[in-house]
C-alpha positions in Angstrom: -24.8 -35.9 -44.5 -26.2 -38.7 -46.8 -23.9 -40.8 -49.0 -25.5 -42.7 -51.6 -23.5 -45.3 -53.2 -23.2 -48.7 -54.9 -20.9 -51.0 -52.9 -19.3 -52.5 -56.0 -18.5 -49.0 -57.7 -14.9 -48.2 -57.6 -15.6 -44.4 -57.5 -18.1 -44.9 -54.5 -15.3 -46.7 -52.7 -12.9 -43.9 -53.0 -15.5 -41.4 -52.0 -16.4 -43.5 -48.9 -12.7 -43.8 -47.9 -12.2 -40.2 -48.3 -15.1 -39.3 -45.8 -13.9 -42.2 -43.5 -10.3 -41.0 -43.6 -11.4 -37.4 -42.6 -13.6 -38.6 -39.9 -16.8 -37.5 -41.4 -20.0 -39.0 -39.9 -22.5 -39.9 -42.7 -25.4 -42.2 -43.4 -24.4 -44.8 -45.9 -27.2 -45.7 -48.3 -26.8 -48.4 -50.8 -28.5 -47.2 -54.0 -29.9 -50.5 -55.3 -31.6 -51.6 -51.9 -32.8 -48.1 -51.2 -33.3 -46.4 -54.7 -34.0 -42.6 -54.6 -37.8 -41.7 -54.8 -39.1 -39.1 -57.2 -39.5 -36.6 -54.4 -35.7 -37.1 -53.2 -34.6 -36.9 -57.0 -36.6 -33.7 -57.8 -35.2 -31.9 -54.6 -31.7 -33.0 -55.4 -31.6 -32.2 -59.0 -33.0 -28.7 -58.0 -30.4 -28.2 -55.3 -27.5 -29.4 -57.3 -28.1 -26.9 -60.1 -27.2 -29.6 -62.5 -29.1 -30.7 -65.6 -31.1 -34.0 -64.9 -29.0 -35.7 -67.5 -25.9 -35.4 -65.1 -28.0 -37.7 -62.8 -28.0 -40.7 -65.3 -25.3 -43.3 -65.1 -24.5 -43.0 -68.7 -21.8 -45.7 -68.6 -24.0 -48.3 -67.0 -25.0 -51.4 -68.5 -28.7 -50.6 -68.1 -28.7 -47.3 -69.6 -27.0 -48.6 -72.7 -29.5 -51.7 -72.9 -32.5 -49.4 -72.6 -31.0 -47.1 -75.4 -31.6 -44.0 -73.3 -29.0 -41.9 -75.0 -31.5 -41.4 -77.8 -34.7 -41.6 -75.7 -33.9 -38.9 -73.2 -33.9 -36.2 -75.8 -37.8 -36.7 -76.2 -38.7 -37.2 -72.5 -39.8 -34.4 -70.3 -38.0 -33.5 -66.9 -40.8 -35.4 -64.8 -40.5 -38.5 -67.1 -36.7 -38.5 -66.7 -37.2 -38.2 -62.9 -39.8 -40.9 -63.0 -37.4 -43.1 -64.9 -34.5 -42.6 -62.5 -36.7 -43.4 -59.5 -37.3 -47.0 -61.0 -33.8 -48.5 -60.7 -30.9 -47.4 -58.8 -28.5 -48.6 -61.5 -29.6 -45.8 -63.7 -28.4 -43.2 -61.2 -25.0 -41.9 -61.2 -23.1 -42.2 -58.0 -22.2 -41.7 -55.6 -24.3 -38.8 -54.6 -23.2 -36.7 -51.3 -25.9 -34.6 -49.9 -25.3 -32.1 -46.9 -28.2 -29.6 -46.3 -28.9 -28.2 -49.6 -25.8 -29.2 -51.2 -26.0 -32.2 -53.6 -22.7 -33.6 -55.2 -22.9 -36.2 -57.9 -19.8 -38.2 -58.6 -16.6 -38.1 -56.5 -14.3 -35.2 -57.1 -12.0 -34.6 -54.1 -11.7 -30.8 -54.1 -15.6 -30.7 -54.1 -15.6 -33.2 -51.1 -13.1 -31.1 -49.2 -15.3 -28.0 -49.8 -18.4 -29.6 -48.5 -16.9 -31.1 -45.4 -15.5 -27.8 -44.1 
C-alpha cells in the first residue's frame, strides 16, 4: 500500500493517523519530494474511475495562481496529466493506493473498506 501525502496537509495527517492507528503497513511518500510521474498518474486515474479533475488540488495556491479553473476546460486528458506531473502541489492529496484501488482525499469509511 502506498500513501502519497504532503506533511503539512491536515487531511493527510488525519489519513496517516488512521492508517497508523489501524496498524496498516504502508509506504509513506512525500508528494513534493517524489512527485507522481505521468505513467503513475495515468494508471491511478484509470484505476480510480474518477475524472482527472478530481486529481487537481483545486483549493491550492498554485492552482489558483495558474488560473487552472478556466484553463483546464480547454486541455486534453494528456495535457492535464502532463501538468499534474510537473508539481506535487497541483495534485489533490492524500492518495492511497492498494493494488488496483486508488482513493483520493481522506474519507474514513473508504479507508475502512480498503484496509479489510
